[in-house]
PATINU-599001 format. One record per residue: residue in one letter; x, y, z of N, C-alpha, C, O in turn. Coordinates in steps of 0.05 Angstrom, whole numbers, plus 5000, padded with zeros to 4 digits. Atoms other than C-alpha are relative to their C-alpha. Layout:
<rs>
AXYZXYZXYZXYZ...
</rs>
This chain:
<rs>
M497249894990102213502535498050275005496050324992V500649734999100614182561502650204984505050214990P498449865016103614632509502150225016500950375031P497949914979110514972544499550334999499850485018T500649715009108815642508498450165010499150385018S502949884992101415832525500250195032501350125052G499849844976100716362577502650175009503150295030T496849864994107916652569499250315005497350424995R499449784990109517292601502050194996504250095000R497949765009113517912583500550225020498650345031S499049784979116918402629502350164987503850054971K497049805013122419002610501549955025501049975048G497250014984128918852637502050274995500850444982N498249845006134619342630500350074973500749894957G499849865019134819812577497249894980497149884955G502349985022127919662551499549744995497149654994V499950305014129518952528497849835021497749845045Q502250174987123418452544500549805008501549664990R499250304988124517842586497449884992495450014988V502350135001119917272573500449775021502349615024R499950254984117416852628497849844994495549914989V501650205012114916212610499149905027500549865047P501250114973109815962661500749785015502049645000K498850304988111615342707497149824996494749855002T502050275007108014692684497649975020495549855016A502950054975103014682742498050294993495650274994E501249735003100915462725498949904976496549914982L500650135033099415152650497249835014494949905012V502150194999095514582678497350125022495050045018A501249814987092215042732497950084978495849964973A501549905018089515462678498249934987496150054984E501550155020087114932631497149925023494849965018L502350054982082914692693498450255003496150224996R501649744997080315392707498950064979496950204984R501449915023078015502641497549804999495149814997L503450275003073614862640498050045022495650005018I501849944972070915042716498350264986495950224982I501749775004068915802692498349964975496250094973R502250025024065815582622497649785007495849734991G501850174994061915062660500249704992498749524999T499850315008064714422625500849865023500349625021L499950114976066614232693498450095022499050295035S502149794976060314352745500849965021502749835029A498949964970059814552813499549735013497649605006G500850234989060113972857501549724990502149535004E498850195017063213522806502749955003504450125001A497250144994069413052821501650024975501149904954L498050095020075313172780500349704996499549525011P499550265008077612582740502749965020504150135029P497550134983082812122780502750144996502950254974E497649905005089412372783501949874980503550004966S498850185017092211822745499350074973501050074955E501250005023087411962691502050364991503550394971L499149785005089612712695502750024996503350214982I496450065007097712542691499949974977501150144964E499650115022096712192631498950224984500350294965Q500749815020092212742599502350235001503550284981F498249745002096713332618502949914994504550084988G497450075005103112892607502150185029503950335023V498849854979105613172681500249795020498949585020S500250194977107712852743498450075023497250295023R501549954980104512792807499850255017497850405023P500049744983107313312850499150244978498050444988T500549785010106213752788497150084999496550325000L502450035000099113612785498650175026496950355027R501349894970098213702863500750325002499350495013E499149635005101614422851497950214992497350445000A501849865018096614572804496749975018495250165022F502049964979091114362851499850175022497750255032R499649834974093814772909499450294987498350455002V500449825010093415332862496950084998495750285007L503049965005086315242841498149965029495850035031E501550014981084515052913500250355021498650455038S499549694988088015812934497950124991496650255007E502449825012082716102886497049915006495149964991S502650145001077015732917498649824976496849664980L500850265019075815332855499449755003497649654990I500650234997076314702880500149975034500950165049V499750114973075814332950501249734999500549544986I498850295002080113782965498849795024499849845046R500650124979076813273008502049745000502949624980R498150274989081212683045498649795003496149805000G501450304993079611963061499849894970500350014949A500950205023077411393012498650154983499650184961N501149885023072311802976501150314997499950494986G499149705003076612432980500650114970499250014953G499649915028079212822914498750275001497450375019A500749715004078113492882497849994990497249844971R502949945014071113742872500350254992501850385006V500649745008069814372837498050175013495650125019Q502249734988067115022867499350174980501450224968P500249745012064315572825501350185009502050175032P499149794989067216192828497650155015495250185007R502349874979064016592890500150285009502150385019R499149764998062617272898501850085029503750235030E499149954972064317282970503349945003504950085015V496749885007071517112952500850244987502850374995A499349735016072117672910499550215021501450365027A500249834980068918082964502550015021503650225027R497850004978074417863017502450094984503850224999Y498249885008079418042972500550284989502750404986A499549695008077618742946499950125037501050335045G499749924965076418763034502850065011503650235026F496649974996083818653036501050264990502250425005I498849805012085519162988499450315007501050495008L500949774980081419703020501050045029501150275038E499449974974083919553089502650114993503350305006Y497149975004091119603059499550374992501050545002Q499549665006089120373028498750175019498450415016G501049804978085920583093497250144995496550355006A502349865001079120683063498249955025498249755038T502049974986073520933106497749814997496949704976V503050145001067120583126498050194979496450114962R501849815009064021193103500150004971498350064956D499450015031067221123037498149804985496649844966V501450225011064420443026496950055000495649944983Y502749895004057520763040499250084983497150034974E500949785021058021292990500349764976498349764962A500750155019059920692940497349845001496149794980R502250215002054320262957497350224986495750134970T502049795005049620932943500450044963498550054947F499549985026053521022872499349714984498949734960L500950205013051820292853496849914998495749824978E502450025002044620242879498050194991496150104979V502149835006040620822868500050024970497850084961P500450085033042420722785498549744998496449734984S501350305002040419992793496850045001495149974984V503850004989033120162827499150164975497350044962G501549865020031520692772500449754973498549714958R500750115031033920202712498049695006496949594987L501850134992030019662750496950104996495449924987A502649915002023420062748499250024975496949994968R500849955028024620202672499649754991498249714972C499850285025025619462654499349775012499949555003R500850234987022119032710499049804986498949844961T501950165013018418462692498149845024498849795047D501050184979013418072725500749865025500249915048A498750154988017417522747502050145021502850025041D498349814975022018122786498450025018498949925041L501849864978015618432820500049685021500649725044A500350194986014717662847502249915019501949805040L497249974985021917662871500050205022500850165045L500549804979020518252906498450035017499050145039N502450084979014518132938500549815019499749845042D498850264983017317482967501750145019501150135043A497449844982023517902996498450175023499150185046L501049824985018218413021498149825023497649925045D500550184981014917793057501649955021500749955044R498350054982020717633091500650225017500850195042D499949744984021718313115497750035019498450135041D502149994983015118303150500049825019498549825039R501250244972016117663190501650025026503950105023D499049974976018117673259502549835006502249595009C497950154995025217473272502050145017501850385023D497649844982031617613315501650284989502550304966P499049815014034318253306502649994981503250164964Q497850005022040418063271499249874977500549934957E501150155025036417593223498650254980498550264955A501449815014032418223211502450204983501650344964I497649865006039218563193500349844971500049964949R498750085025041318063141497749924983498349844961V502349995017034618003114499050244977498250234954H499749825015034718713098502050074976501750164954S497549935016041418763073499749784973501149824953E500250205023039118113022498050144979498050084955F501649885017033518562996501850154985502150094961H497749895019039219042975500949874977500749934953Q498650175026042718562939497949924977498549924953L501850145021036618282905499150244980498350204957V501149775016034718992878502650004981502350024957V497449915025042019062842500149754982501149774960Q499250275018042018332815497350024978497549994954L502049975021035218452786499950194977498450174958A499549825011037419022757501050004968501050164950G499250185022039918572707503650074987504449974966N497349995007047818812704501649845018501849885042A498850184986052118252720502650175021503050145045T497949864986058318732736498750145023499450105047L500949964970054119102782499849875020500949935041A501050204983051418562815502949965019503350045042V497250044983058718332835501350235012502650175032L498649754986061419012856498150035022499150065045S500849944977055419092897499649775025498949805048D498850194980057018412928502350045016502449975039M497249904987063818662948499250195022500050175046V500449804980061119242979497849925022497850035044H501950124979055618893017501049865023500149895046H498050124983060918433049500550145024500250065047I499249844979063419033084497650185013498050325034I502649824991056619373095498449805022496749905037E501650174979053818713138501450025022500450065044V498549994973059718713182499550315015499350335039A500149844979059019423196496850035012496650165032N502750044992051419343208499549835020497549885033E500150174982052318763253502050155021501250155045S498449964979058119073291499750345015500550415037L500249694990056119883291497850045011497750185031Q502749884994049119933297499049845022499949615025P501150154983044919703355498049834988496849864966A501850175021040919103343497649925021496049775011V502249934984036019173405499350245008500850435003G501449744990032319703433498450224981498450214956P502449865005027120223422500550154967498850174949R499249895017031320583371500749824969500449924947A499950125012033119993333497949904988498049894964E502950115009025819693324499450224986499050184963Q501249755023023720413295501349954975499849914956A498550035025029720333240498749764987497849784964R501550305010027019593230497550114987497350104962R503449905012019819873215500850144974500850054951T499549765022021920503178502549924969503250034948T498950125032026120063127498449864989498349854964G501650195013021319593120497550194983496950124960R502149825014015820103097501650124973500650104950T497949905022021720423054500149794974499049824952H500750265022022519753012497249974989496549994965R502850005012015519673009498950264974497750244953K500249805018015520362981500649964972499149964953L498250045024021020222931498749874984498649974961V500550155012017519672907496750064982495749974962E502549895021010820042887501550164986500350154965H499149845015015020522855501149784972499849774952I499350235014018319972815497849864984498049854960R502250045017011519682797498750224982497450174962D501449805011009420332775501750114975500750284960R497749985019015620392728500550325008500450484989D499649734993016921062763503550035008504550025031P496150024990025521102757500550295017502050295037D499349764982025621812783498949965030499950095048A501149934971021521692846501249745014501049745039A499350224989024621002859503450085004504649955020E497249934991032021342858499850205018501750225034E500249774977029721942901499649815021501449805038L501050174970026921462955502849855008503649835031W498250214986032820992954502450135001504449995007R497949884998037821562951500250165027502250245039R500349924972034521823012500349815020501549885040H499950234981034021163050502849945004503950025024L496950004998041420953036501950255019503850225034G498449804983043621653065498950075035500250205051E500750024977039221573128501349775012502249805035A498950254989041920833136502650055007503549985029E497349884996048721133129500350135030501750045049G500049794976047721663182499149765026500849725043Y500550174981044321143229501949825011501949765035V498050264994049920613227502650155011503950055030L497649874997055721163227499650145018501250125037G500249834975052821673270502550214995503550194973G498349825004057822233276503649944995505750074996D496450115005064121823262500549974972499449804957P499350065040067221913187501849875009502649724991G496750125007073821633212501049685002503249585003S499450254992072520943222500649794972499249774952T498550115031076620513166499449734998499149625019V500350305008075519823136500949825019499549645030L497750124983081719583177498549945027498249725036D501249974980078119813236498349785001499049595015L501950145003072219443222500349674996499549505012L499450225006074418843188502149835020501849615030G498150104980080418743230499549935029500249735042G501650094974076518803293498949784999499549625017R501650245005072318263271502049765005501749585021S497950264998078217803262501149995027501149785038D498849964973081418013327497649875028498049795051R501650054973075017873364499049714996497949595014R500150325005074417173331502249825011501949605020R497650124992081217013347500150035037501149895055S499749964966080617273418497849735015498149605035H502050224989074216783425501049775003500549655023V499650205005077516223399502149915017502449675024L497850024976083316303447498749965027499749805043R500750004975079216393504498649674999498849525019R501650315004075215683483502749825004502849605015A497750224996082515443478501049945024501249715034V498049964969086315623540497949905020495649995024P501550144982084015133594499450205027501050385032R500749804974081215523657500749815024500449895047
</rs>
């Protein structure tokens, strides 16, 4: 049975006296299952034990267990499948989920897209320097594979995605898990900006893609040569140029303008398809 007092929270009431909040049983069950998922005891894609088994294990009712499932489903840690072969299956914590919630916060605070681009500079420039100092032969192999993808002919939107993946790879290889997660949050918004604000076709766009490819290749040379100063200087300049290219002279676009606009466009597209003509 789930211990009734684990996870107890305290809050101050009138006169500074602390009130004790005992979590609901469903929250305690969700917390235990969450712990098993995060620690890897329950693997990605693995089915949770049958409801009857979990009910007996935790000593709870079926409605309580299903409420715990809803908590985990809202956190994208499990997916519920319906039907004969249905049930709850484990999903590992995903960075894009955290990025989506970070986007909500930035929208609420009125953060500008330029602010997000500046944050990318703060994250990526030290990362390329760290990678240049600490890189391994395996890191170089991954970077060269990414350069090969950069060089392939592909449609403009695919090229934008490939370039964005290179930026994320550089941060991931730098070896700091916290920076990698923060960078993924920022890139969630950057990718939307790249798709929405910069021209995908035309001579200017093609020139920008060629310039980006050359810069990526030069960065890998600096990393290969273990030259962190040159890597940081090149990358700072590259990020500044990319910001200017995408945002132009408009410093005031907000994350809400960008992400909210995307949601509105998707909603309008769905409505147009749904409304009979």
